[in-house]
C-alpha positions as CSV (number, residue, x, y, z in Angstrom):
1,X,-130.5,-34.5,-70.8
2,X,-134.2,-35.1,-71.1
3,X,-135.3,-31.6,-70.0
4,X,-133.0,-29.6,-72.4
5,X,-135.7,-28.9,-74.9
6,X,-137.8,-27.3,-72.2
7,X,-134.8,-24.9,-71.4
8,X,-135.4,-25.5,-67.7
9,X,-133.1,-24.3,-65.0
10,X,-131.2,-27.0,-63.2
11,X,-129.8,-26.2,-59.8
12,X,-126.7,-27.9,-58.4
13,X,-126.4,-27.5,-54.7
14,X,-123.2,-28.7,-53.0
15,X,-123.5,-28.8,-49.3
16,X,-120.4,-28.3,-47.2
17,X,-119.2,-31.2,-45.1
18,X,-118.9,-28.7,-42.3
19,X,-122.3,-27.8,-40.7
20,X,-123.3,-24.2,-41.2
21,X,-125.1,-22.4,-38.3
22,X,-127.9,-20.4,-40.0
23,X,-128.1,-18.1,-37.1
24,X,-124.7,-16.6,-38.1
25,X,-125.9,-15.9,-41.7
26,X,-128.0,-13.1,-42.9
27,X,-130.3,-12.9,-46.0
28,X,-128.2,-12.6,-49.2
29,X,-125.4,-14.2,-51.2
30,X,-122.0,-13.6,-52.8
31,X,-121.6,-13.9,-56.6
32,X,-118.4,-15.8,-57.3
33,X,-118.4,-16.3,-61.1
34,X,-120.4,-16.6,-64.3
35,X,-119.1,-18.5,-67.3
36,X,-120.2,-20.1,-70.6
37,X,-119.6,-23.8,-71.6
38,X,-120.5,-26.3,-74.3
39,X,-121.7,-29.1,-72.0
40,X,-121.9,-30.5,-68.5
41,X,-120.2,-33.6,-67.0
42,X,-122.8,-36.3,-66.7
43,X,-121.7,-37.3,-63.3
44,X,-120.5,-34.2,-61.6
45,X,-122.5,-31.7,-63.6
46,X,-119.3,-29.5,-63.8
47,X,-118.9,-27.3,-66.9
48,X,-116.9,-28.7,-69.9
49,X,-115.7,-26.6,-72.8
50,X,-115.6,-23.3,-71.0
51,X,-115.0,-20.3,-73.2
52,X,-116.5,-17.3,-75.0
53,X,-116.6,-18.9,-78.5
54,X,-119.1,-21.6,-79.4
55,X,-120.0,-23.2,-82.7
56,X,-123.5,-23.2,-84.2
57,X,-123.5,-27.0,-84.6
58,X,-123.3,-27.5,-80.8
59,X,-126.5,-28.9,-79.4
60,X,-126.7,-26.5,-76.4
61,X,-124.8,-23.6,-74.7
62,X,-124.8,-23.4,-70.9
63,X,-124.5,-20.3,-68.7
64,X,-123.1,-21.4,-65.3
65,X,-123.3,-19.2,-62.2
66,X,-121.6,-19.8,-58.8
67,X,-122.7,-18.2,-55.5
68,X,-121.3,-18.6,-52.0
69,X,-122.7,-17.8,-48.5
70,X,-126.3,-18.1,-49.8
71,X,-129.1,-17.4,-47.4
72,X,-132.6,-17.8,-49.1
73,X,-135.2,-17.3,-50.2
74,X,-133.9,-16.2,-53.6
75,X,-135.4,-16.1,-57.1
76,X,-133.0,-16.4,-60.1
77,X,-133.7,-15.7,-63.8
78,X,-131.6,-15.8,-67.0
79,X,-132.2,-13.6,-70.1
80,X,-130.5,-14.4,-73.4
81,X,-129.9,-11.6,-76.0
82,X,-129.2,-11.8,-79.7
83,X,-126.4,-9.8,-81.5
84,X,-129.0,-7.2,-82.3
85,X,-129.5,-6.9,-78.5
86,X,-133.1,-8.2,-78.8
87,X,-134.3,-10.5,-76.1
88,X,-134.1,-14.1,-77.5
89,X,-135.5,-16.0,-74.5
90,X,-136.0,-15.8,-70.7
91,X,-135.7,-18.7,-68.4
92,X,-138.3,-19.7,-65.8
93,X,-137.8,-18.1,-62.4
94,X,-136.5,-20.6,-59.8
95,X,-137.3,-19.7,-56.2
96,X,-135.7,-21.5,-53.3
97,X,-135.0,-21.2,-49.6
98,X,-132.2,-22.3,-47.4
99,X,-128.7,-21.7,-46.4
100,X,-125.8,-23.0,-48.5
101,X,-122.1,-22.3,-48.4
102,X,-121.8,-23.1,-52.1
103,X,-124.7,-22.8,-54.6
104,X,-124.4,-23.4,-58.4
105,X,-127.1,-22.8,-61.0
106,X,-127.2,-22.9,-64.8
107,X,-129.5,-22.2,-67.7
108,X,-129.1,-23.6,-71.3
109,X,-130.1,-22.5,-74.8
110,X,-130.6,-24.8,-77.7
111,X,-128.4,-24.0,-80.7
112,X,-128.2,-26.6,-83.4
113,X,-131.5,-26.8,-85.4
114,X,-132.8,-23.6,-83.7
115,X,-133.1,-20.0,-84.9
116,X,-130.0,-19.2,-82.8
117,X,-127.9,-21.3,-85.2
118,X,-128.8,-19.0,-88.1
119,X,-127.8,-15.9,-86.2
120,X,-124.1,-16.0,-85.4
121,X,-122.4,-13.1,-83.7
122,X,-122.0,-11.6,-80.3
123,X,-124.6,-12.8,-77.8
124,X,-125.0,-12.0,-74.2
125,X,-126.6,-13.4,-71.0
126,X,-127.9,-11.5,-68.0
127,X,-128.6,-12.9,-64.6
128,X,-131.2,-11.5,-62.2
129,X,-131.7,-12.3,-58.5
130,X,-135.0,-11.2,-57.0
131,X,-135.5,-9.2,-60.2
132,X,-132.2,-7.3,-59.7
133,X,-129.5,-7.5,-62.4
134,X,-126.4,-9.1,-60.7
135,X,-124.2,-10.4,-63.5
136,X,-123.8,-10.7,-67.3
137,X,-121.4,-12.1,-69.9
138,X,-120.9,-12.1,-73.6
139,X,-120.2,-15.0,-75.9
140,X,-119.8,-15.6,-79.7
141,X,-121.8,-18.0,-81.8
142,X,-119.6,-18.9,-84.8
143,X,-120.8,-20.6,-88.0
144,X,-118.7,-23.7,-88.6
145,X,-118.9,-23.4,-92.4
146,X,-117.3,-19.9,-92.0
147,X,-114.6,-21.4,-89.9
148,X,-114.0,-24.2,-92.5
149,X,-113.7,-21.6,-95.2
150,X,-111.4,-19.5,-93.0
151,X,-109.4,-22.7,-92.3
152,X,-109.0,-23.4,-96.0
153,X,-108.1,-19.8,-96.6
154,X,-105.7,-20.0,-93.6
155,X,-104.1,-23.1,-95.2
156,X,-103.7,-21.2,-98.5
157,X,-102.3,-18.2,-96.6
158,X,-100.0,-20.5,-94.7
159,X,-98.6,-21.9,-98.0
160,X,-98.2,-18.3,-99.3
161,X,-96.6,-17.4,-96.0
162,X,-94.2,-20.4,-96.4
163,X,-93.3,-19.3,-99.9
164,X,-92.8,-15.8,-98.6
165,X,-90.6,-17.1,-95.8
166,X,-88.6,-19.2,-98.2
167,X,-88.1,-16.1,-100.4
168,X,-87.3,-14.1,-97.3
169,X,-84.7,-16.7,-96.2
170,X,-83.2,-16.6,-99.7
171,X,-83.2,-12.8,-99.7
172,X,-81.7,-12.8,-96.2
173,X,-78.9,-15.0,-97.6
174,X,-78.4,-12.6,-100.5
175,X,-78.5,-9.7,-98.1
176,X,-75.9,-11.3,-95.9
177,X,-73.7,-11.9,-98.9
178,X,-74.2,-8.2,-99.9
179,X,-73.3,-7.2,-96.4
180,X,-70.1,-9.3,-96.7
181,X,-69.4,-7.8,-100.1
182,X,-70.0,-4.4,-98.6
183,X,-67.7,-5.1,-95.7
184,X,-65.0,-6.3,-98.2
185,X,-65.5,-3.2,-100.3
186,X,-65.3,-1.1,-97.1
187,X,-62.0,-2.8,-96.2
188,X,-60.7,-2.2,-99.8
189,X,-61.9,1.4,-99.7
190,X,-60.1,1.8,-96.3
191,X,-56.9,0.4,-97.7
192,X,-57.2,2.4,-100.8
193,X,-57.8,5.5,-98.8
194,X,-54.7,4.8,-96.7
195,X,-52.7,4.4,-99.9
196,X,-54.3,7.6,-101.3
197,X,-53.4,9.5,-98.2
198,X,-49.8,8.2,-98.3
199,X,-49.6,9.2,-102.0
200,X,-50.9,12.6,-101.1
201,X,-48.3,12.9,-98.4
202,X,-45.6,11.8,-100.8
203,X,-46.9,14.2,-103.4
204,X,-46.8,17.0,-100.9
205,X,-43.3,16.1,-100.0
206,X,-42.3,16.0,-103.7
207,X,-43.9,19.4,-104.2
208,X,-41.9,20.8,-101.3
209,X,-38.7,19.3,-102.8
210,X,-39.7,20.7,-106.2
211,X,-40.2,24.1,-104.7
212,X,-36.8,23.8,-103.0
213,X,-35.2,22.8,-106.3
214,X,-36.9,25.7,-108.0
215,X,-35.6,28.1,-105.3
216,X,-32.1,26.6,-105.7
217,X,-32.3,26.8,-109.5
218,X,-33.4,30.4,-109.3
219,X,-30.5,31.1,-106.9
220,X,-28.1,29.4,-109.2
221,X,-29.5,31.3,-112.2
222,X,-28.9,34.5,-110.4
223,X,-25.4,33.4,-109.5
224,X,-24.8,32.4,-113.1
225,X,-26.1,35.8,-114.4
226,X,-23.9,37.5,-111.9
227,X,-20.9,35.5,-113.0
228,X,-21.7,36.1,-116.6
229,X,-21.8,39.8,-115.9
230,X,-18.5,39.6,-114.1
231,X,-17.1,37.6,-117.1
232,X,-18.3,40.3,-119.5
233,X,-16.7,42.9,-117.3
234,X,-13.4,40.9,-117.3
235,X,-13.6,40.5,-121.1
236,X,-14.1,44.3,-121.4
237,X,-11.2,44.9,-119.0
238,X,-9.1,42.4,-121.0
239,X,-9.9,44.1,-124.2
240,X,-9.0,47.5,-122.7
241,X,-5.8,46.1,-121.3
242,X,-4.9,44.5,-124.6
243,X,-5.4,47.9,-126.3
244,X,-3.2,49.5,-123.7
245,X,-0.5,46.9,-124.1
246,X,-0.7,47.2,-127.8
247,X,-0.4,51.0,-127.6
248,X,2.5,50.7,-125.1
249,X,4.2,48.1,-127.3
250,X,3.8,50.4,-130.3
251,X,5.2,53.3,-128.3
252,X,8.0,51.2,-127.1
253,X,8.8,50.0,-130.6
254,X,8.7,53.6,-131.9
255,X,11.0,54.7,-129.1
256,X,13.4,52.0,-129.8
257,X,13.3,52.7,-133.4
258,X,13.9,56.4,-132.8
259,X,16.8,55.5,-130.5
260,X,18.3,53.3,-133.1
261,X,18.0,56.0,-135.7
262,X,19.4,58.5,-133.3
263,X,22.4,56.3,-132.6
264,X,22.9,55.6,-136.3
265,X,22.9,59.3,-137.1
266,X,25.2,60.0,-134.1
267,X,27.6,57.3,-135.3
268,X,27.5,58.6,-138.8
269,X,28.2,62.1,-137.8
270,X,30.9,61.0,-135.5
271,X,32.7,59.2,-138.4
272,X,32.6,62.3,-140.6
C-alpha cells in the first residue's frame, strides 16, 4: 500500500444493496467491533491475521473498527500508546458525512524498521468519535528473536519432558509391579492371618482340653489319695486283726494245752 508510510486512515464503506431512507435515521452510529490484524486483503480490504499478538518484524499493524447505522457527519481519530502508556502517535482526523448501514475504518502503524519494533510489550489503541472516546483495545508486540530463543528453550524442555515422561512411564510400570506385589503380599497376609486365627482357635481348644485334663488329673489324684488313705486304714485294721487272731490263737493253744494237762492229771489220778 503506497500510503502506509504516511499512516493515513483509509475508510472502507460498504453500502447496503437495500436503499436506506435517511429520514428514518438520526445523527449517530452503533459501534460493532474493534480488532487488531497483521494485514488487509488486497481485494476486499478485510482484515487478515486477526489477534492480540504481533511480531516486531511485521511491516505494519492495523486497527480495524466497524460501525453500523451511521448517520454523519462524524470525525474519527486513532491514538496509539506504548507499553509505558505514553502516546506514540495520533492519526489524522477523518471527517465525513452521509448515511451508511455498514461503515468500516482502520488505521495502521509501521513496526519493522521503526522505533516501535525496539519497544516490545503491551500496546494499546484508543478510538475517538467527535473527540469522544468510544473504544479501545490492547495488543502485544513480541520480539521474534525472543520467540526463537523461547522455541529453542521449549524444544530443550520438550526433550527433558520426554525423558521425564519416559522415566515416569518406567516408574509407573515399577509402581504397578509394586502394586501387584503388594496385592500378592496382602493375599498371602490374609491367608496367613486365616491360618493364624485357626491356629489360635485350635490352641484355645487345646488349652481347654488341657485344663479339663488337669481337672480330671486333680480329681484322680484326690481319689488316689483317698484310696491310699483307705488302704492305710485297711492295713492298720489288718495288723490289728492279725494281732487279735494271734492272741486268740495263743489263748486257744494255752487252753488246749491246759485241757490236755488237766486230762492227763485226771487220768493219772484215776489210775492210782
